[in-house]
C-alpha atoms as an extended CHARMM CRD file, in Angstrom:
* protein
*
        71  EXT
         1         1  UNK       CA             11.8440000000        3.8970000000      -12.8810000000  PROA      1               0.0000000000
         2         2  UNK       CA              9.0300000000        6.9670000000      -11.7590000000  PROA      2               0.0000000000
         3         3  UNK       CA              7.3830000000        6.0730000000       -7.5750000000  PROA      3               0.0000000000
         4         4  UNK       CA              4.1960000000        7.1010000000       -6.6240000000  PROA      4               0.0000000000
         5         5  UNK       CA              4.5110000000        6.6320000000       -2.5820000000  PROA      5               0.0000000000
         6         6  UNK       CA              1.8100000000        7.7490000000       -0.6800000000  PROA      6               0.0000000000
         7         7  UNK       CA              2.4980000000        9.0640000000        3.0480000000  PROA      7               0.0000000000
         8         8  UNK       CA              0.8330000000        8.5510000000        6.3930000000  PROA      8               0.0000000000
         9         9  UNK       CA              1.4510000000        9.0650000000        9.9050000000  PROA      9               0.0000000000
        10        10  UNK       CA              2.1890000000        5.1530000000       11.0430000000  PROA      10              0.0000000000
        11        11  UNK       CA              1.9070000000        3.6800000000        7.3510000000  PROA      11              0.0000000000
        12        12  UNK       CA             -0.3270000000        0.4560000000        8.5260000000  PROA      12              0.0000000000
        13        13  UNK       CA             -3.7400000000        2.0100000000        7.4520000000  PROA      13              0.0000000000
        14        14  UNK       CA             -4.4630000000        4.8540000000        4.6570000000  PROA      14              0.0000000000
        15        15  UNK       CA             -0.8660000000        4.5690000000        2.5750000000  PROA      15              0.0000000000
        16        16  UNK       CA             -1.3850000000        1.4330000000        3.0190000000  PROA      16              0.0000000000
        17        17  UNK       CA             -4.4800000000        0.7470000000        1.8800000000  PROA      17              0.0000000000
        18        18  UNK       CA             -3.4140000000        3.2350000000       -1.4630000000  PROA      18              0.0000000000
        19        19  UNK       CA             -0.5540000000        2.1020000000       -1.8910000000  PROA      19              0.0000000000
        20        20  UNK       CA             -2.5420000000       -0.8830000000       -2.6030000000  PROA      20              0.0000000000
        21        21  UNK       CA             -5.4880000000        0.4270000000       -5.1000000000  PROA      21              0.0000000000
        22        22  UNK       CA             -2.0280000000        2.0380000000       -6.9410000000  PROA      22              0.0000000000
        23        23  UNK       CA             -0.5400000000       -0.8560000000       -7.3820000000  PROA      23              0.0000000000
        24        24  UNK       CA             -4.1610000000       -2.6000000000       -8.8460000000  PROA      24              0.0000000000
        25        25  UNK       CA             -4.0280000000        1.1960000000      -10.7030000000  PROA      25              0.0000000000
        26        26  UNK       CA             -0.4630000000        0.0260000000      -12.2920000000  PROA      26              0.0000000000
        27        27  UNK       CA             -1.2320000000       -3.2800000000      -13.6900000000  PROA      27              0.0000000000
        28        28  UNK       CA             -3.7910000000       -2.9560000000      -14.6170000000  PROA      28              0.0000000000
        29        29  UNK       CA             -2.8860000000        0.5880000000      -16.5560000000  PROA      29              0.0000000000
        30        30  UNK       CA             -0.0980000000       -1.6680000000      -17.9550000000  PROA      30              0.0000000000
        31        31  UNK       CA              2.1440000000        1.1140000000      -16.2990000000  PROA      31              0.0000000000
        32        32  UNK       CA              4.4000000000       -1.1970000000      -14.2560000000  PROA      32              0.0000000000
        33        33  UNK       CA              7.5400000000       -0.6740000000      -16.3880000000  PROA      33              0.0000000000
        34        34  UNK       CA              7.5020000000        2.7220000000      -15.9720000000  PROA      34              0.0000000000
        35        35  UNK       CA              5.5200000000        3.1790000000      -12.0720000000  PROA      35              0.0000000000
        36        36  UNK       CA              5.6080000000        1.7050000000       -8.8510000000  PROA      36              0.0000000000
        37        37  UNK       CA              3.7520000000        2.7500000000       -6.0450000000  PROA      37              0.0000000000
        38        38  UNK       CA              5.1770000000        3.0610000000       -2.7310000000  PROA      38              0.0000000000
        39        39  UNK       CA              3.9890000000        3.7990000000        0.7800000000  PROA      39              0.0000000000
        40        40  UNK       CA              5.8760000000        5.2910000000        4.3060000000  PROA      40              0.0000000000
        41        41  UNK       CA              4.7630000000        6.8210000000        7.2650000000  PROA      41              0.0000000000
        42        42  UNK       CA              6.1150000000        9.5880000000        8.9430000000  PROA      42              0.0000000000
        43        43  UNK       CA              6.3530000000        8.2510000000       12.3560000000  PROA      43              0.0000000000
        44        44  UNK       CA              6.0570000000        4.8650000000       11.6140000000  PROA      44              0.0000000000
        45        45  UNK       CA              7.8380000000        2.2130000000       13.2580000000  PROA      45              0.0000000000
        46        46  UNK       CA              9.3510000000       -0.0760000000       11.0880000000  PROA      46              0.0000000000
        47        47  UNK       CA              7.9580000000       -3.7350000000       10.4630000000  PROA      47              0.0000000000
        48        48  UNK       CA              3.9820000000       -3.8340000000       11.9190000000  PROA      48              0.0000000000
        49        49  UNK       CA              1.9850000000       -5.4480000000        9.9140000000  PROA      49              0.0000000000
        50        50  UNK       CA             -1.6120000000       -3.9640000000        8.1730000000  PROA      50              0.0000000000
        51        51  UNK       CA             -4.1780000000       -2.9640000000       10.6560000000  PROA      51              0.0000000000
        52        52  UNK       CA             -6.8130000000       -5.2650000000       10.9740000000  PROA      52              0.0000000000
        53        53  UNK       CA             -9.3710000000       -3.5030000000       10.1330000000  PROA      53              0.0000000000
        54        54  UNK       CA             -7.2810000000       -2.6590000000        6.5920000000  PROA      54              0.0000000000
        55        55  UNK       CA             -6.7240000000       -5.9900000000        5.8450000000  PROA      55              0.0000000000
        56        56  UNK       CA            -10.4860000000       -6.9500000000        6.2450000000  PROA      56              0.0000000000
        57        57  UNK       CA            -10.5580000000       -4.1330000000        3.4390000000  PROA      57              0.0000000000
        58        58  UNK       CA             -8.1880000000       -4.8240000000        1.0960000000  PROA      58              0.0000000000
        59        59  UNK       CA             -9.0940000000       -8.5510000000        1.7920000000  PROA      59              0.0000000000
        60        60  UNK       CA            -12.8900000000       -7.1970000000        0.2810000000  PROA      60              0.0000000000
        61        61  UNK       CA            -11.7190000000       -5.5410000000       -2.4110000000  PROA      61              0.0000000000
        62        62  UNK       CA             -8.8630000000       -8.4550000000       -3.7710000000  PROA      62              0.0000000000
        63        63  UNK       CA             -9.8320000000      -11.6780000000       -2.0510000000  PROA      63              0.0000000000
        64        64  UNK       CA             -6.8090000000      -10.9210000000        0.2870000000  PROA      64              0.0000000000
        65        65  UNK       CA             -4.6710000000       -8.6350000000        1.8110000000  PROA      65              0.0000000000
        66        66  UNK       CA             -1.2410000000       -8.0750000000        0.4250000000  PROA      66              0.0000000000
        67        67  UNK       CA              1.7540000000       -8.4540000000        2.0070000000  PROA      67              0.0000000000
        68        68  UNK       CA              2.8150000000       -4.9400000000        3.7520000000  PROA      68              0.0000000000
        69        69  UNK       CA              5.1780000000       -3.7950000000        6.5580000000  PROA      69              0.0000000000
        70        70  UNK       CA              5.2510000000       -0.6500000000        7.9250000000  PROA      70              0.0000000000
        71        71  UNK       CA              8.2590000000        1.3750000000        7.2410000000  PROA      71              0.0000000000
């Protein structure tokens, strides 16, 4: 399985949102057995939740924000 890795600095907003969108696209394209989306931060503190604005934006697109912790 291949991994599509999205990276930003803190992994609580940009890369985490990109991961959620990537997962949705992978599911829609039925590529889940061949490709996975992940995210990480270059200066992230482990275990932080999504930023409030990121949660709100993802909730608009997906009905609720996906569970996420920074790494």
